[in-house]
C-alpha positions as CSV (number, residue, x, y, z in Angstrom):
1,X,0.0,0.0,-0.1
2,X,1.1,3.5,-0.7
3,X,0.2,6.7,1.0
4,X,0.6,10.1,-0.8
5,X,0.7,13.0,1.7
6,X,0.2,16.7,0.4
7,X,1.4,19.4,2.8
8,X,0.9,23.1,2.1
9,X,1.0,26.3,4.2
10,X,-2.3,27.3,5.6
11,X,-4.0,30.4,4.1
12,X,-2.8,33.5,5.7
13,X,0.8,32.2,6.3
14,X,3.5,34.1,4.5
15,X,5.2,31.9,1.7
16,X,8.5,33.7,0.8
17,X,9.7,30.9,-1.3
18,X,6.3,31.0,-3.2
19,X,6.7,34.7,-3.6
20,X,10.2,34.4,-5.1
21,X,9.0,31.9,-7.6
22,X,6.1,34.0,-8.5
23,X,8.3,37.2,-8.9
24,X,10.9,35.3,-11.0
25,X,8.3,33.8,-13.2
26,X,6.8,37.2,-13.9
27,X,10.3,38.7,-14.6
28,X,10.8,35.9,-17.1
29,X,7.8,37.0,-19.0
30,X,5.1,34.8,-17.5
31,X,2.9,37.8,-16.7
32,X,-0.2,35.7,-16.1
33,X,1.4,34.3,-12.8
34,X,-0.2,36.4,-9.9
35,X,1.1,34.2,-7.0
36,X,2.7,30.9,-6.2
37,X,2.5,28.7,-3.0
38,X,5.1,26.1,-2.4
39,X,4.2,22.8,-0.7
40,X,5.6,19.1,-0.4
41,X,4.5,15.8,-1.5
42,X,5.7,12.8,0.4
43,X,5.1,9.2,-0.9
44,X,5.2,6.5,1.8
45,X,5.4,2.8,0.9
46,X,3.5,0.9,3.6
47,X,4.0,-2.8,4.4
48,X,1.8,-5.3,2.9
49,X,-1.0,-6.7,4.9
50,X,-1.8,-3.6,6.7
51,X,-5.5,-2.9,6.7
52,X,-6.8,0.3,5.1
53,X,-8.2,1.5,8.6
54,X,-4.9,0.7,10.2
55,X,-2.9,2.5,7.4
56,X,-5.3,5.5,7.7
57,X,-4.8,5.8,11.4
58,X,-1.0,5.4,11.2
59,X,-0.5,7.9,8.3
60,X,-2.5,10.4,10.2
61,X,-0.5,9.9,13.3
62,X,2.8,10.3,11.2
63,X,1.4,13.6,9.7
64,X,0.4,15.0,13.1
65,X,3.7,14.1,14.9
66,X,6.4,14.6,12.2
67,X,5.5,15.2,8.5
68,X,3.4,18.5,9.0
69,X,3.8,21.4,11.3
70,X,0.1,21.7,12.0
71,X,0.5,25.1,13.5
72,X,1.3,26.6,10.0
73,X,0.6,23.7,7.5
74,X,-2.4,21.7,6.5
75,X,-2.1,18.2,5.2
76,X,-4.2,15.6,3.2
77,X,-3.4,12.1,2.2
78,X,-4.7,9.4,0.0
79,X,-4.1,5.7,0.3
80,X,-3.6,3.5,-2.8
81,X,-3.2,-0.2,-3.1
């Protein structure tokens, strides 16, 4: 089973890296870019035989404890066979 975790800054949190990307794209001639936000995608390979319910609980725990800073970041994940 695989878990794909998407992590992004919450709305209202400044994103200096995203601003730098948007500014650079604009200077490169991509005038249609108004803003950019930078996030992370983490792919986790989980052991075979883990139930979907157990995987869901464990991945949520991983996100809460390590993968996302829940003060400033939001996360979502999907499980795939």
